[in-house]
Backbone as numpy.savetxt, mean C-alpha at the origin, in Angstrom:
# Nx Ny Nz CAx CAy CAz Cx Cy Cz
35.56 15.66 2.98 35.11 14.48 2.30 36.09 14.18 1.17
36.48 12.95 1.03 37.43 12.54 0.00 36.69 11.73 -1.06
36.90 12.09 -2.31 36.28 11.38 -3.41 37.35 10.58 -4.15
36.99 9.39 -4.51 37.90 8.54 -5.28 37.53 8.69 -6.75
38.41 9.28 -7.50 38.13 9.54 -8.91 38.79 8.52 -9.84
39.58 7.61 -9.27 40.29 6.67 -10.13 39.34 5.73 -10.83
39.66 5.46 -12.08 38.90 4.53 -12.92 37.42 4.89 -13.04
37.07 6.16 -12.88 35.68 6.60 -13.06 34.72 6.12 -11.98
35.23 5.76 -10.81 34.37 5.23 -9.76 33.31 6.24 -9.32
33.67 7.50 -9.21 32.70 8.51 -8.79 31.55 8.59 -9.79
31.89 8.56 -11.06 30.85 8.59 -12.09 29.92 7.40 -12.01
30.48 6.21 -11.74 29.64 5.01 -11.61 28.76 5.10 -10.36
29.31 5.63 -9.29 28.52 5.78 -8.06 27.37 6.74 -8.30
27.64 7.83 -8.97 26.57 8.80 -9.26 25.52 8.15 -10.15
25.93 7.37 -11.14 24.98 6.70 -12.03 24.09 5.73 -11.25
24.68 4.99 -10.34 23.91 4.05 -9.52 22.90 4.80 -8.66
23.32 5.89 -8.07 22.42 6.70 -7.24 21.27 7.23 -8.09
21.56 7.71 -9.28 20.51 8.22 -10.16 19.51 7.12 -10.52
20.00 5.93 -10.77 19.11 4.80 -11.08 18.24 4.47 -9.89
18.82 4.43 -8.70 18.04 4.14 -7.50 16.97 5.18 -7.25
17.32 6.44 -7.43 16.34 7.52 -7.25 15.21 7.36 -8.26
15.54 7.03 -9.51 14.52 6.85 -10.54 13.59 5.68 -10.19
14.16 4.58 -9.70 13.35 3.41 -9.33 12.41 3.76 -8.18
12.92 4.47 -7.19 12.08 4.87 -6.06 10.97 5.79 -6.53
11.28 6.75 -7.39 10.25 7.66 -7.89 9.19 6.92 -8.69
9.62 5.94 -9.51 8.66 5.15 -10.27 7.76 4.34 -9.35
8.32 3.82 -8.28 7.52 3.05 -7.32 6.51 3.95 -6.62
6.93 5.12 -6.22 6.01 6.07 -5.57 4.89 6.45 -6.54
5.23 6.67 -7.79 4.20 6.99 -8.80 3.23 5.83 -8.97
3.76 4.60 -8.94 2.90 3.41 -9.04 1.94 3.34 -7.85
2.46 3.60 -6.66 1.63 3.60 -5.44 0.54 4.66 -5.57
0.91 5.86 -5.97 -0.06 6.94 -6.11 -1.14 6.58 -7.12
-0.74 5.95 -8.22 -1.70 5.55 -9.23 -2.65 4.48 -8.70
-2.12 3.50 -7.99 -2.97 2.45 -7.42 -3.98 3.04 -6.46
-3.53 3.94 -5.62 -4.42 4.55 -4.63 -5.49 5.41 -5.31
-5.11 6.14 -6.35 -6.08 7.02 -7.01 -7.07 6.23 -7.87
-6.64 5.10 -8.43 -7.51 4.33 -9.32 -8.42 3.34 -8.58
-8.14 3.07 -7.31 -8.90 2.08 -6.56 -9.48 2.71 -5.30
-10.77 2.99 -5.32 -11.38 3.66 -4.16 -11.21 2.89 -2.85
-11.22 1.58 -2.93 -11.01 0.75 -1.74 -9.85 -0.18 -2.08
-8.73 0.00 -1.38 -7.51 -0.72 -1.72 -6.84 -1.24 -0.46
-6.53 -2.52 -0.47 -5.86 -3.15 0.66 -4.49 -3.63 0.21
-3.44 -3.08 0.82 -2.10 -3.60 0.63 -1.93 -4.69 1.68
-1.62 -5.89 1.24 -1.60 -7.02 2.16 -0.55 -8.04 1.76
-0.36 -9.01 2.62 0.53 -10.13 2.33 -0.35 -11.27 1.83
-0.19 -11.59 0.54 -1.02 -12.61 -0.07 -2.21 -11.99 -0.76
-3.27 -12.78 -0.85 -4.51 -12.33 -1.49 -5.66 -12.57 -0.52
-6.81 -11.95 -0.78 -7.95 -12.19 0.12 -8.33 -13.67 0.22
-8.19 -14.40 -0.88 -8.53 -15.82 -0.85 -7.41 -16.67 -0.27
-6.19 -16.16 -0.31 -5.05 -16.91 0.20 -4.07 -15.95 0.90
-4.49 -15.42 2.05 -3.61 -14.48 2.77 -2.40 -15.22 3.33
-1.28 -14.48 3.43 -0.05 -15.07 3.93 0.32 -14.63 5.33
-0.58 -13.98 6.01 -0.37 -13.69 7.43 -1.72 -13.48 8.09
-1.75 -13.66 9.39 -3.00 -13.55 10.13 -3.61 -12.16 10.07
-2.78 -11.13 10.12 -3.30 -9.76 10.07 -3.94 -9.47 8.72
-3.30 -9.92 7.65 -3.88 -9.74 6.31 -5.17 -10.54 6.17
-5.21 -11.72 6.77 -6.43 -12.53 6.74 -7.57 -11.81 7.43
-7.31 -11.27 8.61 -8.35 -10.54 9.36 -8.83 -9.32 8.59
-7.89 -8.55 8.05 -8.25 -7.32 7.34 -9.08 -7.63 6.09
-8.66 -8.63 5.32 -9.40 -8.94 4.10 -10.77 -9.53 4.43
-10.87 -10.35 5.47 -12.17 -10.88 5.89 -13.11 -9.74 6.32
-12.56 -8.78 7.04 -13.37 -7.64 7.47 -13.90 -6.88 6.27
-13.04 -6.66 5.28 -13.49 -5.95 4.07 -14.51 -6.78 3.30
-14.27 -8.07 3.17 -15.22 -8.91 2.45 -16.58 -8.94 3.15
-16.57 -8.83 4.47 -17.84 -8.84 5.21 -18.68 -7.60 4.93
-18.06 -6.57 4.37 -18.80 -5.36 4.01 -19.61 -5.56 2.74
-19.30 -6.62 1.99 -20.10 -6.97 0.82 -19.83 -6.14 -0.42
-18.75 -5.42 -0.46 -18.43 -4.60 -1.63 -17.09 -5.04 -2.21
-16.92 -4.77 -3.50 -15.65 -5.11 -4.15 -14.55 -4.18 -3.67
-13.34 -4.71 -3.61 -12.18 -3.90 -3.28 -10.98 -4.47 -4.02
-10.00 -3.62 -4.21 -8.76 -4.04 -4.85 -7.75 -4.38 -3.77
-6.77 -5.17 -4.17 -5.69 -5.48 -3.24 -4.38 -5.55 -4.00
-3.30 -5.35 -3.29 -1.95 -5.52 -3.83 -1.21 -6.44 -2.88
-0.69 -7.52 -3.43 0.12 -8.46 -2.65 1.53 -7.90 -2.57
1.90 -7.40 -1.41 3.22 -6.78 -1.27 4.34 -7.81 -1.32
4.02 -9.07 -1.10 5.05 -10.10 -1.20 5.46 -10.32 -2.65
4.56 -10.04 -3.57 4.86 -10.14 -5.00 5.38 -8.82 -5.57
5.37 -7.78 -4.75 5.80 -6.45 -5.17 6.77 -5.87 -4.15
8.01 -6.35 -4.14 8.96 -5.90 -3.11 9.26 -4.41 -3.17
9.15 -3.80 -4.36 9.37 -2.36 -4.45 8.30 -1.61 -3.66
7.06 -2.03 -3.79 5.98 -1.39 -3.03 6.13 -1.70 -1.55
6.49 -2.92 -1.25 6.68 -3.30 0.16 7.72 -2.42 0.85
8.75 -2.04 0.13 9.80 -1.22 0.75 9.45 0.26 0.78
8.70 0.76 -0.20 8.45 2.20 -0.29 7.13 2.65 0.35
6.12 1.80 0.37 4.82 2.22 0.89 4.87 2.66 2.36
5.59 1.98 3.23 5.64 2.46 4.62 6.17 3.89 4.74
7.12 4.26 3.89 7.64 5.63 3.91 6.63 6.59 3.32
6.01 6.21 2.23 5.00 7.04 1.57 3.82 7.31 2.51
3.37 6.26 3.17 2.18 6.35 4.03 2.50 6.84 5.43
3.77 6.80 5.80 4.17 7.06 7.18 3.44 6.09 8.11
3.37 4.85 7.64 2.72 3.75 8.39 3.60 2.52 8.20
4.19 1.99 9.26 5.26 1.01 9.09 4.84 -0.42 8.79
3.59 -0.77 8.97 3.20 -2.18 8.91 2.18 -2.46 7.82
1.98 -3.75 7.58 0.96 -4.24 6.65 0.06 -5.18 7.41
-1.20 -5.23 7.02 -1.85 -4.61 5.88 -2.08 -3.11 6.09
-2.38 -2.45 4.97 -2.76 -1.05 4.97 -4.02 -0.91 4.14
-5.04 -0.30 4.72 -6.29 -0.05 4.00 -6.37 1.41 3.60
-6.64 1.64 2.32 -6.81 2.98 1.78 -8.23 3.08 1.23
-8.95 4.13 1.60 -10.30 4.36 1.09 -10.36 5.80 0.58
-10.77 5.93 -0.66 -10.88 7.24 -1.31 -9.61 8.07 -1.17
-8.48 7.40 -1.37 -7.20 8.09 -1.36 -6.61 8.40 0.00
-7.28 7.97 1.06 -6.82 8.24 2.42 -6.47 6.94 3.13
-5.38 6.97 3.86 -5.00 5.80 4.67 -5.96 5.68 5.84
-6.61 4.52 5.93 -7.49 4.24 7.06 -6.67 3.70 8.22
-5.80 2.73 7.93 -4.95 2.16 8.96 -4.67 0.70 8.70
-4.18 0.05 9.75 -3.82 -1.35 9.68 -4.87 -2.25 10.30
-4.48 -3.46 10.59 -5.41 -4.49 11.06 -6.15 -4.09 12.33
-5.43 -3.59 13.32 -6.08 -3.24 14.59 -7.15 -2.18 14.39
-6.84 -1.17 13.59 -7.82 -0.10 13.34 -8.99 -0.65 12.54
-8.71 -1.47 11.55 -9.78 -2.06 10.74 -10.71 -2.87 11.62
-10.16 -3.71 12.50 -11.00 -4.55 13.35 -11.81 -3.71 14.35
-11.21 -2.67 14.86 -11.94 -1.76 15.76 -13.09 -1.08 15.01
-12.82 -0.67 13.78 -13.87 -0.03 12.98 -15.00 -1.00 12.66
-14.68 -2.26 12.42 -15.72 -3.26 12.17 -16.61 -3.40 13.39
-16.00 -3.51 14.56 -16.76 -3.67 15.80 -17.67 -2.49 16.07
-17.25 -1.30 15.65 -18.06 -0.10 15.88 -18.97 0.23 14.71
-18.95 -0.60 13.67 -19.80 -0.36 12.50 -19.29 0.74 11.58
-18.08 1.22 11.82 -17.55 2.33 11.03 -16.99 1.87 9.69
-16.41 0.69 9.63 -15.83 0.24 8.37 -16.92 0.07 7.32
-17.99 -0.57 7.69 -19.10 -0.75 6.76 -19.59 0.60 6.25
-19.65 1.58 7.12 -20.15 2.90 6.73 -19.22 3.58 5.72
-17.90 3.54 5.95 -17.02 4.23 5.00 -16.93 3.47 3.67
-17.05 2.16 3.72 -17.05 1.37 2.49 -18.30 1.69 1.68
-19.44 1.69 2.32 -20.71 2.00 1.63 -20.69 3.42 1.08
-20.14 4.35 1.84 -20.03 5.74 1.40 -19.14 5.84 0.16
-18.03 5.13 0.15 -17.12 5.12 -0.98 -17.81 4.56 -2.23
-18.55 3.49 -2.06 -19.27 2.87 -3.19 -20.34 3.82 -3.69
-21.04 4.48 -2.79 -22.10 5.42 -3.17 -21.53 6.56 -4.02
-20.35 7.03 -3.70 -19.71 8.10 -4.48 -19.46 7.65 -5.91
-19.10 6.40 -6.09 -18.77 5.89 -7.42 -20.01 5.65 -8.27
-21.14 5.37 -7.64 -22.34 5.00 -8.42 -23.23 6.19 -8.72
-22.82 7.37 -8.30 -23.63 8.56 -8.59 -23.45 9.01 -10.02
């Protein structure tokens, strides 16, 4: 491997890499904090009232039909989270539903759970834990 040391280029490259690593770590910490502070959290495109894709619309409607409050993060307004969450979660797509710190899944799983009555059950269980 050949390193170019002229004009301090190696030092600048190392500095840029350190900054990028710090930004990624801060983003991961932000994701972890959001997940830990919000028992029911939907990462989506847009907002529940104004979703920006059909999958996010379906997922947020399914959650709203459970009748409980939930938090959401608009990944279109948070490009750092949009780029890092798929790696953190090992789940490549959005929306992503997290309940009690665990990834539930994306739109297809959410819709399947609604049809089987499972989504309502885990949402109610999560709310019950908070009100004890």
